GUVO-668626 format. One record per residue (C-alpha): residue number from 0; y, x, z. Coordinates in steps of 0.001 Angstrom, whole numbers, plus 500000, padded with zeros to 6 digits. Last residue first. Layout:
# residues N
<site pos="NUM" v="Y" u="X" w="Z"/>
...
END
This chain:
# residues 354
<site pos="353" v="764421" u="250583" w="558295"/>
<site pos="352" v="768134" u="249853" w="558222"/>
<site pos="351" v="768037" u="249774" w="554393"/>
<site pos="350" v="764977" u="247485" w="554396"/>
<site pos="349" v="766616" u="244984" w="556780"/>
<site pos="348" v="769908" u="244987" w="554921"/>
<site pos="347" v="768114" u="244395" w="551616"/>
<site pos="346" v="766108" u="241531" w="553119"/>
<site pos="345" v="769194" u="239740" w="554458"/>
<site pos="344" v="771013" u="240256" w="551143"/>
<site pos="343" v="768081" u="238720" w="549276"/>
<site pos="342" v="768318" u="235553" w="551380"/>
<site pos="341" v="771994" u="235285" w="550466"/>
<site pos="340" v="771068" u="235821" w="546811"/>
<site pos="339" v="768598" u="232912" w="546972"/>
<site pos="338" v="771289" u="230549" w="548255"/>
<site pos="337" v="773721" u="231373" w="545434"/>
<site pos="336" v="771060" u="231626" w="542710"/>
<site pos="335" v="770057" u="227962" w="542857"/>
<site pos="334" v="766261" u="227649" w="542931"/>
<site pos="333" v="765304" u="225371" w="545843"/>
<site pos="332" v="767776" u="222517" w="546375"/>
<site pos="331" v="769485" u="222741" w="542991"/>
<site pos="330" v="766104" u="222838" w="541242"/>
<site pos="329" v="764831" u="219776" w="543129"/>
<site pos="328" v="767990" u="217775" w="542377"/>
<site pos="327" v="767879" u="218775" w="538701"/>
<site pos="326" v="764235" u="217765" w="538209"/>
<site pos="325" v="764691" u="214482" w="540084"/>
<site pos="324" v="767735" u="213505" w="538010"/>
<site pos="323" v="766023" u="214364" w="534726"/>
<site pos="322" v="762833" u="212482" w="535629"/>
<site pos="321" v="764864" u="209445" w="536699"/>
<site pos="320" v="766809" u="209565" w="533388"/>
<site pos="319" v="763681" u="209959" w="531247"/>
<site pos="318" v="763001" u="206268" w="530767"/>
<site pos="317" v="759563" u="206636" w="529215"/>
<site pos="316" v="758353" u="206752" w="525604"/>
<site pos="315" v="759256" u="210423" w="525154"/>
<site pos="314" v="757631" u="211247" w="528478"/>
<site pos="313" v="754323" u="209574" w="527642"/>
<site pos="312" v="754232" u="210987" w="524111"/>
<site pos="311" v="754789" u="214492" w="525495"/>
<site pos="310" v="751957" u="213988" w="528001"/>
<site pos="309" v="749585" u="212870" w="525238"/>
<site pos="308" v="750580" u="215848" w="523050"/>
<site pos="307" v="749925" u="218287" w="525889"/>
<site pos="306" v="746543" u="216713" w="526603"/>
<site pos="305" v="745631" u="216962" w="522907"/>
<site pos="304" v="746778" u="220618" w="522769"/>
<site pos="303" v="744456" u="221639" w="525636"/>
<site pos="302" v="744585" u="225358" w="526525"/>
<site pos="301" v="745956" u="224944" w="530038"/>
<site pos="300" v="745415" u="221741" w="532055"/>
<site pos="299" v="748338" u="219277" w="532061"/>
<site pos="298" v="751511" u="218893" w="534142"/>
<site pos="297" v="754170" u="216189" w="533753"/>
<site pos="296" v="757902" u="216147" w="534457"/>
<site pos="295" v="760518" u="216184" w="537207"/>
<site pos="294" v="758881" u="213433" w="539264"/>
<site pos="293" v="755398" u="212540" w="538010"/>
<site pos="292" v="754074" u="216007" w="538662"/>
<site pos="291" v="756513" u="218229" w="540579"/>
<site pos="290" v="757716" u="220727" w="538023"/>
<site pos="289" v="759287" u="223687" w="539852"/>
<site pos="288" v="756722" u="224723" w="542485"/>
<site pos="287" v="754123" u="223109" w="540204"/>
<site pos="286" v="754493" u="226056" w="537812"/>
<site pos="285" v="752949" u="228267" w="540480"/>
<site pos="284" v="750336" u="229995" w="538327"/>
<site pos="283" v="749066" u="227508" w="535743"/>
<site pos="282" v="749409" u="223735" w="535324"/>
<site pos="281" v="750505" u="223700" w="531695"/>
<site pos="280" v="753926" u="222166" w="531218"/>
<site pos="279" v="755668" u="218999" w="530050"/>
<site pos="278" v="759265" u="219203" w="531210"/>
<site pos="277" v="762256" u="217008" w="532044"/>
<site pos="276" v="765724" u="218350" w="531106"/>
<site pos="275" v="768500" u="217891" w="533662"/>
<site pos="274" v="770192" u="221216" w="532856"/>
<site pos="273" v="769120" u="222553" w="536270"/>
<site pos="272" v="765572" u="221498" w="535378"/>
<site pos="271" v="765752" u="223332" w="532055"/>
<site pos="270" v="766931" u="226539" w="533715"/>
<site pos="269" v="764259" u="226318" w="536414"/>
<site pos="268" v="761540" u="225679" w="533823"/>
<site pos="267" v="762810" u="228608" w="531748"/>
<site pos="266" v="762680" u="230827" w="534835"/>
<site pos="265" v="758940" u="230377" w="535106"/>
<site pos="264" v="757442" u="230525" w="538620"/>
<site pos="263" v="754461" u="232807" w="538025"/>
<site pos="262" v="752844" u="232159" w="534683"/>
<site pos="261" v="749559" u="232499" w="532798"/>
<site pos="260" v="747975" u="230489" w="529967"/>
<site pos="259" v="751396" u="229317" w="528861"/>
<site pos="258" v="752222" u="226053" w="527035"/>
<site pos="257" v="755689" u="225111" w="528325"/>
<site pos="256" v="757392" u="222188" w="526547"/>
<site pos="255" v="760922" u="221115" w="527454"/>
<site pos="254" v="762180" u="217565" w="526928"/>
<site pos="253" v="764788" u="215568" w="525016"/>
<site pos="252" v="766547" u="218602" w="523576"/>
<site pos="251" v="770192" u="219361" w="522750"/>
<site pos="250" v="771215" u="220093" w="526340"/>
<site pos="249" v="768323" u="222514" w="526836"/>
<site pos="248" v="769114" u="224098" w="523461"/>
<site pos="247" v="772771" u="224569" w="524418"/>
<site pos="246" v="771697" u="226312" w="527675"/>
<site pos="245" v="769474" u="228894" w="525923"/>
<site pos="244" v="772211" u="231576" w="525882"/>
<site pos="243" v="771476" u="234857" w="524104"/>
<site pos="242" v="768936" u="232937" w="522053"/>
<site pos="241" v="765976" u="234767" w="520543"/>
<site pos="240" v="764707" u="233365" w="517227"/>
<site pos="239" v="765457" u="229761" w="516294"/>
<site pos="238" v="762123" u="228850" w="514719"/>
<site pos="237" v="762445" u="225150" w="513826"/>
<site pos="236" v="759345" u="222976" w="513350"/>
<site pos="235" v="759495" u="219614" w="511553"/>
<site pos="234" v="758531" u="221120" w="508170"/>
<site pos="233" v="755520" u="222907" w="509662"/>
<site pos="232" v="755437" u="226273" w="511396"/>
<site pos="231" v="752761" u="228858" w="510601"/>
<site pos="230" v="752956" u="231431" w="513390"/>
<site pos="229" v="751374" u="234836" w="512784"/>
<site pos="228" v="754625" u="236682" w="511982"/>
<site pos="227" v="756228" u="235759" w="515301"/>
<site pos="226" v="753147" u="236584" w="517366"/>
<site pos="225" v="754474" u="239993" w="518490"/>
<site pos="224" v="757634" u="238608" w="520076"/>
<site pos="223" v="760839" u="236659" w="519744"/>
<site pos="222" v="762167" u="233500" w="521342"/>
<site pos="221" v="763404" u="229961" w="520818"/>
<site pos="220" v="760993" u="227374" w="519412"/>
<site pos="219" v="762438" u="224012" w="518304"/>
<site pos="218" v="759991" u="221120" w="517785"/>
<site pos="217" v="760903" u="217885" w="515990"/>
<site pos="216" v="759403" u="214422" w="516524"/>
<site pos="215" v="759888" u="211951" w="513633"/>
<site pos="214" v="756380" u="212366" w="512225"/>
<site pos="213" v="754610" u="211251" w="515387"/>
<site pos="212" v="752845" u="213906" w="517485"/>
<site pos="211" v="749479" u="215607" w="516867"/>
<site pos="210" v="751005" u="218512" w="514886"/>
<site pos="209" v="753282" u="219191" w="517863"/>
<site pos="208" v="750271" u="219869" w="520076"/>
<site pos="207" v="748963" u="222499" w="517649"/>
<site pos="206" v="752412" u="224071" w="517260"/>
<site pos="205" v="752860" u="224303" w="521040"/>
<site pos="204" v="749361" u="225761" w="521352"/>
<site pos="203" v="750264" u="228476" w="518847"/>
<site pos="202" v="753247" u="229331" w="521084"/>
<site pos="201" v="750643" u="230381" w="523672"/>
<site pos="200" v="752770" u="232154" w="526340"/>
<site pos="199" v="749908" u="234553" w="527164"/>
<site pos="198" v="749636" u="235682" w="523531"/>
<site pos="197" v="753321" u="236541" w="522992"/>
<site pos="196" v="756211" u="234751" w="521308"/>
<site pos="195" v="758379" u="235273" w="524398"/>
<site pos="194" v="759851" u="232094" w="525781"/>
<site pos="193" v="761617" u="228791" w="525122"/>
<site pos="192" v="760024" u="225631" w="523676"/>
<site pos="191" v="762347" u="222648" w="523157"/>
<site pos="190" v="761148" u="219215" w="522006"/>
<site pos="189" v="763500" u="217033" w="519949"/>
<site pos="188" v="763233" u="213266" w="519437"/>
<site pos="187" v="764986" u="211933" w="516320"/>
<site pos="186" v="768454" u="212295" w="514842"/>
<site pos="185" v="771006" u="215097" w="514555"/>
<site pos="184" v="768556" u="217612" w="513131"/>
<site pos="183" v="768907" u="221182" w="514437"/>
<site pos="182" v="771230" u="223867" w="513093"/>
<site pos="181" v="771871" u="225278" w="516572"/>
<site pos="180" v="775537" u="224275" w="516603"/>
<site pos="179" v="774647" u="220859" w="515195"/>
<site pos="178" v="772194" u="220219" w="517996"/>
<site pos="177" v="774762" u="221310" w="520579"/>
<site pos="176" v="777389" u="219017" w="519044"/>
<site pos="175" v="774998" u="216053" w="519095"/>
<site pos="174" v="774225" u="216649" w="522777"/>
<site pos="173" v="777912" u="216903" w="523585"/>
<site pos="172" v="778588" u="213635" w="521742"/>
<site pos="171" v="775715" u="211928" w="523562"/>
<site pos="170" v="777383" u="212588" w="526937"/>
<site pos="169" v="777542" u="215114" w="529789"/>
<site pos="168" v="774583" u="217232" w="528703"/>
<site pos="167" v="773426" u="218848" w="531932"/>
<site pos="166" v="775073" u="222056" w="533168"/>
<site pos="165" v="773057" u="225282" w="532955"/>
<site pos="164" v="775378" u="228210" w="533755"/>
<site pos="163" v="776817" u="226505" w="536832"/>
<site pos="162" v="773384" u="226431" w="538451"/>
<site pos="161" v="773010" u="230216" w="538551"/>
<site pos="160" v="769266" u="230893" w="538187"/>
<site pos="159" v="766555" u="231627" w="540713"/>
<site pos="158" v="762997" u="232824" w="541257"/>
<site pos="157" v="762195" u="232194" w="544871"/>
<site pos="156" v="762221" u="234758" w="547691"/>
<site pos="155" v="759039" u="234720" w="549783"/>
<site pos="154" v="758842" u="237929" w="551789"/>
<site pos="153" v="755903" u="240239" w="552482"/>
<site pos="152" v="756129" u="243446" w="554532"/>
<site pos="151" v="755550" u="241741" w="557894"/>
<site pos="150" v="752528" u="239901" w="556440"/>
<site pos="149" v="750622" u="243154" w="556010"/>
<site pos="148" v="749357" u="243686" w="552454"/>
<site pos="147" v="745603" u="243480" w="552173"/>
<site pos="146" v="745720" u="243619" w="548352"/>
<site pos="145" v="743995" u="240347" w="547421"/>
<site pos="144" v="744600" u="238553" w="550732"/>
<site pos="143" v="748286" u="239330" w="551265"/>
<site pos="142" v="749220" u="239312" w="547575"/>
<site pos="141" v="747457" u="235973" w="547030"/>
<site pos="140" v="749166" u="234413" w="550060"/>
<site pos="139" v="752568" u="235673" w="548875"/>
<site pos="138" v="751913" u="234147" w="545451"/>
<site pos="137" v="751233" u="230779" w="547087"/>
<site pos="136" v="754479" u="231056" w="549068"/>
<site pos="135" v="756239" u="231509" w="545713"/>
<site pos="134" v="758542" u="234148" w="544189"/>
<site pos="133" v="756939" u="237018" w="546092"/>
<site pos="132" v="759080" u="239884" w="547417"/>
<site pos="131" v="757198" u="243013" w="548474"/>
<site pos="130" v="758694" u="245303" w="551121"/>
<site pos="129" v="758914" u="249028" w="551802"/>
<site pos="128" v="756792" u="249595" w="548718"/>
<site pos="127" v="754113" u="252316" w="548747"/>
<site pos="126" v="751437" u="249748" w="549697"/>
<site pos="125" v="752075" u="247995" w="546396"/>
<site pos="124" v="751237" u="251193" w="544495"/>
<site pos="123" v="747821" u="251490" w="546150"/>
<site pos="122" v="747119" u="247816" w="545494"/>
<site pos="121" v="748044" u="248230" w="541828"/>
<site pos="120" v="745510" u="251026" w="541455"/>
<site pos="119" v="742750" u="249158" w="543269"/>
<site pos="118" v="743353" u="245980" w="541279"/>
<site pos="117" v="743398" u="247931" w="538029"/>
<site pos="116" v="740010" u="249354" w="538890"/>
<site pos="115" v="738652" u="245884" w="539721"/>
<site pos="114" v="739910" u="244265" w="536438"/>
<site pos="113" v="741523" u="240850" w="537034"/>
<site pos="112" v="744762" u="242524" w="538143"/>
<site pos="111" v="747220" u="240934" w="535660"/>
<site pos="110" v="745985" u="237355" w="535994"/>
<site pos="109" v="745313" u="237218" w="539726"/>
<site pos="108" v="748696" u="238858" w="540279"/>
<site pos="107" v="750449" u="235734" w="538850"/>
<site pos="106" v="753847" u="236816" w="537580"/>
<site pos="105" v="757173" u="237803" w="539150"/>
<site pos="104" v="756317" u="240191" w="542006"/>
<site pos="103" v="759569" u="241839" w="543080"/>
<site pos="102" v="758980" u="245285" w="544601"/>
<site pos="101" v="761367" u="246613" w="547233"/>
<site pos="100" v="762082" u="250331" w="547261"/>
<site pos="99" v="762957" u="252885" w="549911"/>
<site pos="98" v="765452" u="255725" w="549256"/>
<site pos="97" v="764829" u="259047" w="550953"/>
<site pos="96" v="762171" u="260102" w="548461"/>
<site pos="95" v="758595" u="260984" w="549466"/>
<site pos="94" v="757311" u="259286" w="546279"/>
<site pos="93" v="760288" u="257708" w="544517"/>
<site pos="92" v="759158" u="258434" w="540951"/>
<site pos="91" v="755520" u="257575" w="541583"/>
<site pos="90" v="755798" u="254269" w="543470"/>
<site pos="89" v="758993" u="253444" w="541542"/>
<site pos="88" v="757393" u="253907" w="538127"/>
<site pos="87" v="754173" u="252200" w="539202"/>
<site pos="86" v="756021" u="249088" w="540354"/>
<site pos="85" v="758496" u="249031" w="537452"/>
<site pos="84" v="755877" u="247902" w="534951"/>
<site pos="83" v="754919" u="244914" w="537136"/>
<site pos="82" v="758324" u="243262" w="537340"/>
<site pos="81" v="761659" u="243926" w="539056"/>
<site pos="80" v="761809" u="247061" w="541223"/>
<site pos="79" v="764653" u="246818" w="543776"/>
<site pos="78" v="765907" u="250189" w="545028"/>
<site pos="77" v="767635" u="250407" w="548419"/>
<site pos="76" v="770282" u="252754" w="549875"/>
<site pos="75" v="771454" u="253994" w="546483"/>
<site pos="74" v="772885" u="257271" w="545128"/>
<site pos="73" v="769518" u="259051" w="545449"/>
<site pos="72" v="768013" u="256225" w="543359"/>
<site pos="71" v="769820" u="257540" w="540280"/>
<site pos="70" v="768233" u="260976" w="540639"/>
<site pos="69" v="764770" u="259572" w="541314"/>
<site pos="68" v="764998" u="257274" w="538303"/>
<site pos="67" v="766155" u="260123" w="536075"/>
<site pos="66" v="763193" u="262217" w="537187"/>
<site pos="65" v="760804" u="259304" w="536608"/>
<site pos="64" v="762137" u="258715" w="533096"/>
<site pos="63" v="761941" u="262416" w="532227"/>
<site pos="62" v="758334" u="262491" w="533433"/>
<site pos="61" v="757491" u="259541" w="531146"/>
<site pos="60" v="756234" u="256492" w="533042"/>
<site pos="59" v="758182" u="253665" w="531372"/>
<site pos="58" v="758889" u="255377" w="528090"/>
<site pos="57" v="761724" u="257351" w="526434"/>
<site pos="56" v="763936" u="257681" w="529525"/>
<site pos="55" v="766419" u="256147" w="531977"/>
<site pos="54" v="768139" u="253481" w="529873"/>
<site pos="53" v="771577" u="252266" w="530983"/>
<site pos="52" v="772068" u="248509" w="530456"/>
<site pos="51" v="774869" u="247242" w="528207"/>
<site pos="50" v="773487" u="243753" w="527636"/>
<site pos="49" v="774924" u="241703" w="524775"/>
<site pos="48" v="772438" u="242966" w="522199"/>
<site pos="47" v="769476" u="241857" w="524387"/>
<site pos="46" v="766836" u="244440" w="523576"/>
<site pos="45" v="764254" u="243544" w="520936"/>
<site pos="44" v="763784" u="247162" w="519796"/>
<site pos="43" v="763104" u="248254" w="523393"/>
<site pos="42" v="764518" u="251119" w="525435"/>
<site pos="41" v="762955" u="252612" w="528586"/>
<site pos="40" v="763058" u="252379" w="532379"/>
<site pos="39" v="766032" u="250032" w="532494"/>
<site pos="38" v="768974" u="250410" w="534903"/>
<site pos="37" v="771163" u="248087" w="536988"/>
<site pos="36" v="773636" u="249127" w="539696"/>
<site pos="35" v="774927" u="247244" w="542744"/>
<site pos="34" v="777602" u="247920" w="545382"/>
<site pos="33" v="778385" u="244650" w="547149"/>
<site pos="32" v="781675" u="242820" w="546584"/>
<site pos="31" v="780236" u="239303" w="546440"/>
<site pos="30" v="780699" u="239224" w="542664"/>
<site pos="29" v="778799" u="242511" w="542464"/>
<site pos="28" v="775899" u="240940" w="544372"/>
<site pos="27" v="776009" u="237943" w="542015"/>
<site pos="26" v="775954" u="240174" w="538942"/>
<site pos="25" v="772938" u="242163" w="540171"/>
<site pos="24" v="771054" u="238975" w="541128"/>
<site pos="23" v="771658" u="237495" w="537682"/>
<site pos="22" v="770667" u="240709" w="535954"/>
<site pos="21" v="767487" u="241134" w="537983"/>
<site pos="20" v="766477" u="237489" w="537506"/>
<site pos="19" v="766973" u="237788" w="533749"/>
<site pos="18" v="765017" u="241043" w="533567"/>
<site pos="17" v="762030" u="239559" w="535383"/>
<site pos="16" v="761948" u="236564" w="533036"/>
<site pos="15" v="762939" u="238082" w="529690"/>
<site pos="14" v="766267" u="239052" w="528098"/>
<site pos="13" v="765161" u="242491" w="526892"/>
<site pos="12" v="766786" u="245644" w="528312"/>
<site pos="11" v="763548" u="247361" w="529390"/>
<site pos="10" v="761301" u="247592" w="532464"/>
<site pos="9" v="763904" u="246661" w="535054"/>
<site pos="8" v="765238" u="248695" w="537995"/>
<site pos="7" v="767922" u="247287" w="540308"/>
<site pos="6" v="769796" u="249880" w="542387"/>
<site pos="5" v="771456" u="248596" w="545554"/>
<site pos="4" v="774066" u="250098" w="547871"/>
<site pos="3" v="773641" u="248616" w="551336"/>
<site pos="2" v="776268" u="246217" w="552782"/>
<site pos="1" v="778549" u="247978" w="555204"/>
<site pos="0" v="777774" u="247803" w="558925"/>
END
């Protein structure tokens, strides 16, 4: 039996978590000779300039968008909906269609369905999916109990990144070159923060924690978003904007800082771990799937800049080589794209046969 033809649907062409996983999975399926297409529901002003992704309509749930989605899905055997905005679009646009869809739950459903009416609406859409892929066993448990999804329609398929795209810094010269290429200081400890400059990611918390650190510690924030104009960086803070490739920043830094109030299994933590970069992160969602406390980094409660600063001081003062080695080994064992794509192919075959 031939491998099924796959259509991946993302919200917009930005380089964010759900979109990154969709693109990586799409490319790996193509590399393996499987038919795969990628499309975005609507455009976005912060779209990744290097991504040539077809856009289906003017907004995520516009009638023209849903019609285009239905037409494109008719050429596929399975549609994969990446991220919460694509769930409603596929549930509505593919209603009574021939092509089934698989929904990929990226974030923490407890966070984005706190309102009872929203929970009911999302639950109805989830039950339209042929299968729901959760990126953590804990997320699968939440989906099963919160929305009464049958276990046979739930799969645990981790977030993933291609390991060869995030090699560790081989030597101090490479690290110095990466710092120079990003316009960062050659000397002194450097903390990296990578993500959308949005309220749930709490870049303000990164700045508050950084202000409590010694004067020689620098902070580099990579990303774009609605909070960009509200941030007041100090002289040791570097706003890099969005990076098409964050790998040089991981190699240039001494540790990664994640300050979110809500997460699923963050791709930036996987990328940093593959690059051998220890992390200090807030213990939210299923962050601990990637950062095992005391091994690949340190976890602290959310919303506490003093706790973040204390953990950063601890890691900067420690021998970080064991942390780096443990983080990379764990990421290679659980979050490498090659193994995760094979698991995805099994699910796609099963859904297409069904």
